[in-house]
C-alpha atoms as one frame of an Amber mdcrd trajectory, in Angstrom:
protein
 -18.924  29.127 103.149 -22.617  29.671 103.803 -24.866  29.590 100.802 -27.836
  31.846 100.594 -31.237  30.156 100.841 -31.696  30.702  97.121 -28.389  28.968
  96.301 -29.242  26.087  98.623 -32.643  25.751  96.979 -31.044  25.735  93.520
 -28.568  23.069  94.606 -31.366  20.980  96.092 -33.391  21.301  92.881 -30.365
  20.337  90.833 -29.805  17.238  92.982 -33.466  16.261  92.688 -33.288  16.603
  88.877 -30.091  14.566  88.763 -31.770  11.862  90.835 -34.693  11.760  88.375
 -32.351  11.621  85.374 -30.386   8.811  87.011 -33.601   6.892  87.726 -34.724
   7.288  84.109 -31.336   6.130  82.828 -31.470   3.111  85.089 -34.938   2.175
  83.778 -33.758   2.613  80.168 -30.719   0.434  80.788 -32.898  -2.298  82.278
 -35.209  -2.204  79.263 -32.238  -2.363  76.878 -30.871  -5.308  78.873 -34.217
  -7.146  78.601 -34.371  -6.498  74.865 -30.810  -7.686  74.319 -31.434 -10.835
  76.368 -34.501 -11.620  74.240 -32.554 -11.048  71.032 -29.716 -13.207  72.299
 -32.161 -16.088  72.769 -33.675 -15.536  69.326 -30.232 -15.508  67.694 -29.167
 -18.641  69.598 -32.313 -20.491  68.435 -31.802 -19.260  64.912 -28.212 -20.563
  64.942 -29.383 -23.964  66.195 -32.062 -24.112  63.522 -29.523 -23.192  60.833
 -27.199 -25.965  62.053 -30.015 -28.530  61.845 -30.998 -27.315  58.420 -27.401
 -27.451  57.174 -27.099 -31.040  58.386 -30.308 -31.970  56.587 -29.112 -30.171
  53.461 -25.796 -32.057  53.623 -27.676 -35.337  53.836 -29.859 -34.453  50.843
 -26.828 -33.306  48.818 -24.985 -36.561  49.580 -27.996 -38.629  48.469 -28.418
 -36.451  45.379 -24.752 -36.962  44.562 -25.140 -40.746  44.843 -28.246 -40.662
  42.704 -26.514 -38.648  40.002 -23.527 -41.056  40.006 -25.813 -44.079  39.540
 -27.859 -42.378  36.846 -24.792 -41.360  34.879 -22.813 -44.558  35.285
């Protein structure tokens, strides 16, 4: 099964194009991975900050509840 020079050239061009597309996809995937890693860190920090804030809010609410009991009693 011998291909003509034209067919071989077309196949070679196709393989070159596929290699370029694959390289571009790989670069895009790496960039997406970097972005997701950054967002993961941001979300983790946000969760930690929310936990700290909720604890502080709980403390304030407890003190407010005690204050309201003593004012009303």
